[in-house]
N, C-alpha and C positions, 0 to 999 in steps of 0.2 A: 444577590449573584453576579460573577466574573463573566463578560461576553469574550473572553479570551481562550486560547487553547490549554488545559491543564498540564499540558508536555513543557508549552511555553513558561507558563509560569510557575512552575516547580522546578526550574533547570535555569543554572548561571544563565548567562549570555556568552557569546563566542566572542573572545576579545583579540583573537589572532587575525582580523581582516586586513588586508593591506592598508595603506593609507594614501599611495599614490596613484595617481591615476592610470588606468591600463595603456601601456604603450608597447612600440618595439615587437620583438617577436618571440616567441615561445614554441616551441615544440608541440603543444597541446593546447587550445583551447576547449575547455568544457563548457558549457551552457548549461547552468542548472546546479544550484548549489545544496539538493536534495541528497538522499543516500544514495543514489545513483550517481549523480556526480560526483559526491565526496568519495564514495568508494572508488570509484575509475581514477581519479586525481593522485589517490592515495597509492594506487596499484602502479599507475605511472610512473611517480615520482620514487617508488621503490626499484623503478627499472633505469633510474636516471634521466627521464624524461623532463624539462621545464615547461611546466603547467601552470595554467592560471584558471582559476573557475571563477565564471561571470554569472552573477548573481542578482535580479532585477530588486528583494528584498534584503530578508537576512536568511543565512544559513536555515534550512529545514523550516521554512517558513510557509511552504504551502503544504501539500499533500504529506510529505515525512514527517512535519510535527502537528497534522491535525487529524489523524488517523485512531481507531479505535484502539492500536498498542497491543494488535495481534501479530505472530509471526508464525503464519500457521504453512503445515504441509499441505498437499492437495489443492486442486484448481476450483475456480469458481464452479465451472458446471460439473454435471455430475460425471463420474469416470466413463460410465457406459454413454453417455452423449460422447464427448470426445473419441471414444472407440468408434462409435457410429460414423462421426465426421470424418475422421484421420486414420483407422485401422487401429487393430491391439497394438502392432509395434509401435507404431509413433507413440499412440496416446501413454502406455506403460513409460518409455523415454522420456515423455513431457513431466508426466507425474515425479518420475525419479529425481529430475533434474529440480523440482518445488523442494523435494528433500533433500535433496546437494545443497540448497539454498540458505535452508534451517542450518543447513551443517557449518556452513560456511559465516553465516551471522554469529554462532557459537565460539567458532575457532576466531576469526576476527575482533571479539569482546576480546579473549584470553590474549591473544598476542599484542592486541594494543595496550592491554590494561583497562580497559571500558568498565568503568564504575556504571552499570546501567540496571541492577538487577534482573538479569539474565535468567532465566529458570523455563525448564522444561515440562510445562501444564499440560499439555495435551489440549487437543480443540473438542468441543461436544458439539455433536450437532443434532436439533433438535427439531422434530417433525411436529409442525402446530396443526396437523389433522390427520386422523386415522391413514387414511389412502397415502398419507405423505411417506408415514412409516413403510406401508407396505412396498412401495417404491423403491423406498431406500432399502429394505429386505432384499427385492429382488436385484438392484444391482450390486449388494452387497458380494455375493459369491464371485463374481467376475474381478471388482475390485482387492477382495482378499486373497486371492488367486494369485494374480498377476502383479500386482501393486503395492500393497500394503496388507502384509501378514500381520501388523500388530494393529490393526483396526479391529475393532469389536462392538457389535451390536447390543445397545440396552434395551430390552424390551418393556414397556410401559412399567410392568410390575415393580420394576429395580431401579426405576427411574429416580429414585429419593434419595440412592446415593450419592448423586450427581446432583440434583436440584430439587427444591420445595417447592412446585408452583402446580396448578390444576390446568395451567393453558396446554401442555404438551404431551403427547402421545408416544412417546419413546424416542430412543435417536440412536447414536453412533460415535465411538468414543478414539479419534485420530491421536496416539500418544506421542507421535514425535515433535506436534508443535509445541511452542515458546511463546513466552510474552518478556516484554520488558520495558522501561520506561524509554521511550521515544527521544524525549528532550536530552537526557545523560546519553544516549547513545548518539545522537547526532553531533553535540556538542565532543564525544569523544573521538568521534569521525574528521571533525572538523580541526582540532587539535593535533591529531594526527599526521594530517595532511600538510597544515603548516610548519610540524617540528621538520618535516622533510622537504622544505622548501617549496611548497605549492603555495602559490598567490592567489588569493580569497578576495574579491573583489564585492564585496555587498553594496548594495541599494545603488547596481548600475546595470542599467539595463541594455540589452542588444537591440538597435536599431535597424542594423541592415546586415546581411551576410555577401559576400562576393566572391565567387570563386576566382581563385587566382591561374588556377590550372593544375588536375593531378587531385590530392587531397589537401591542395594548398587555398586557404580560405583567408581573406579580410574581413572582421569582425570589427564593424564599428558599434560604438555605443553611446550613449548619453555623455560620458565622461573621458572619452577618449578610444584611440583603435590599436587593434593588434593586428599582426599578420602573424596566422598559424601555422603550420606543417599538416597539422591535423586539427579537425573539429571534431566533438563528439555532442550530439544533441541530447539533452538529458533533462529536458525542461518540462515533461507530461504534457499536459492538453493547453498548451501557452497557444494564446493568440497573435504572438511574436514567431510562432515557427512556420516556416515554409508551409503552402497553401497543401501542399503533397500529403503532410502528415495531419493538418488541423481537418482535412475532409475524412479521416479515417479514425479519430481518435473523438470520441464523444465525452464533453466533460459535464459528470454527473455530482449534484450537489448530495453530500451526507452530513449528517447533523449528531451530535453529541452532548448529552449531560454527564454531570459526574457528581455526586452524592457528598456530603458531607463524610470525612473518617467514621468508618462504623466498627463496632467491638469486633472482636474474634466471635463471640457468641452469636451476635447479628447475623454476622456472614455464613457462619455455620446453619443456620436458619431457612436460608435462602439458596448458599451456592456453597454444600459443604465440599464439593469436588474443586473449587478453584479454576477451574480451567478456563480458557476461552470458549465462547458460547458464540453459536450462529444460529440462527433458526430458516428454516425450509420456505417461507414466505415470500412470494415474487417480491412484495413491499416488506423487507424482512427485518432483524434487528440482530445486534452482537452487543455482547457485553462481557464484562473480567472486571476482576476485582485488582485495584492498584497497589504498589508499595507499600503507602500508607492506608490502606481499607476503605477506598471509594471504590463505589461502584460504579464504572464505567458504562452508559448505556447509550448506544447509537442504531441510526436506523436513517434510512433514504425519507421515509415519512410524507415528505412534497418533493415534487420534480421541479425544484429551484434551485438557484444558484445562491451559495454562501452571501451575507450581508446582514449586518446586526438587526435591521427587521424580521429578516427571513428568518435569522438564527433565532430570535425570541419566539416566533410563531410556532416555529419545529419544535425548539425545548418544549414548548406545551405540550405539544403534540405526544413527544417523547415522554414526559413526566407520566400522561396518561396511561400511556403504556404500561410504563415501568410498574406503575402502581395495581395496573391490570393483572400482569404476570405475578407480583410480589404483593400481594394486600399486606404481608407483615411488615411492609416498610411504608405504609402511608403515611406516618408523620414523619419521615426522614426529609431533611431539608437537602434543596439542589443547590451546589455551591459553584460549579460552572456550568457554560450553555457555548458551543462552538459550531462551527462548520469547517467544511474544506469541499474540495473539490478529487474526485474518482474519474480518473482518466480510461473511460471503456473501450474495448476494441468490439465488433459485433460478437464474437466467436469468445470474448472475454477471457483471452489469451495474450499474453507480452507479442510484439514484436520488436526486433533487433536485426540489426546489418548495416549496409554501405548502400548509399544512395547518392549518384553524381556528386562522388570523393567526400559525403559528408555521411558521418558516422551516427549510428543513432541508437537508444534502448527506451521504450516508450510503451506506454498501454497498459500498465500494469492490473488495471479491471479490480481493483480490490484486493489484489495480493502483492503490494509493493513493498511491502516493509522487506520482506526476504528476498524478493525475486528482483528489485531494484538495485540490492546491494551484490547479488550473485552476479547479475548481467555487468552492472560497473565494472568489475574485476574480469570478466571473459571478453565484455570488449576492451578494457585494457590490456589485455593477453594479445585479442587480435590484432588492434592497433599498433603492437609492437612486432609483429612478424611472426607471433606463435603460434603452431596449428592446436586450436582449442575450440570444441563442440560449442555450436550455438544452435540450440535446440528448436530457436522459433527462425531460422534466419529463411528457408522457403516454405512456410505457410502462406496460401494465400492472403493478400490484402487487400480485399476490392474497397474501393470508397462508400461511405453511406450516401444514399442516395437522396438528393436535396440538400445535402450539409456541406456549407461552406464556411462555417465558423458557430457564431452563437447557435444553439440548439431548440432551434423555435418549437421543434416537436415534441419534446420531452413532457408537457402537459399532457398531450393525448397516449403518450406512452403510458404514463402515470395510471391515467385512466383504465386504459386496457389491463395495467396488473392488479389494480385492485377490483376489477370485475372479476379476473381468476383467481383470486384471494378469498373473493366473496363464494366462489360456486363450493358446492359440497365436493 
């Protein structure tokens, strides 16, 4: 078993990083070389800006290259929960922003000629309890009427067309969702940005940000110093971010295993719909089939941050759950196991805007593949002076009580969620 991300291991490395140290002046410095930072850098360069990307590791090293490979419409909370919190009009607008994000990824793949196996697979949300299916039915009418007319309920008796498992009690299909190879997509973004003159500094850690006035900042790194007319913070749940952001974003570990390649017959025997799949449990799971017919199976399993020991323990738990869901895969080998970090907001919706002259787009809460790309492009337009909708601009964003850095409270949260999942 390899303790590396499947997406990293099966995509070529980016060869276009700058070899010179970061120094001098740029129009925009982008902090973070994931999907958000790279898409913003690409969009800004297309507008003629001089752009530098500062990445502490390698491009798409963190969440962008360590996720479950879903490019889903719809947000993490149920539509009815967001309606209750922000009202029907705002909830509908937010939902459509997520739709637009999937469309934007597809458009960017086509415009830049990125070979990444993009496919509109649809998303299947599976109820792990009969009561979860009942709750899904109750909120479906509102979702279908106002936000997603293509969504379809799948009664328990008809679930066999989508998945062969005795662990689920019906579900819902959202056809707009998509999937792709995350490593190949990230490589394509980085190459497209470099082609347009973006300087990408890998293995370069930002050490200090000092405001010079207006939106101008001095960006200090461990390899050199840049002066930037504008700075976009696109670094997720980074401990190098200003305290304001660290107090509002909770880094939560998520873990994934990938099986050996399967035959088409084997895949048809447990996941004939080949969709992106998520479950309704609080400590839930998500899975999909890769382009080379592996099953990627992930979940939070343990409320711990990634690391080889933590990854291995979580991988064993995921393997047990995989075989519980699909006994027909009891003899299948596990080839990959890795962990990543999800940057979660309290309401599980992203945040983007400007604070003290610093632009930011953060907190994608498990839906970062599509929304990070979308908000990278939107923030680039906003920073260029265009009038562009920012769906998250004025959402309240209070700090998490008692949270100043490492999430000490996560084990307690995990116990609470496991207790809720154990209740009937």
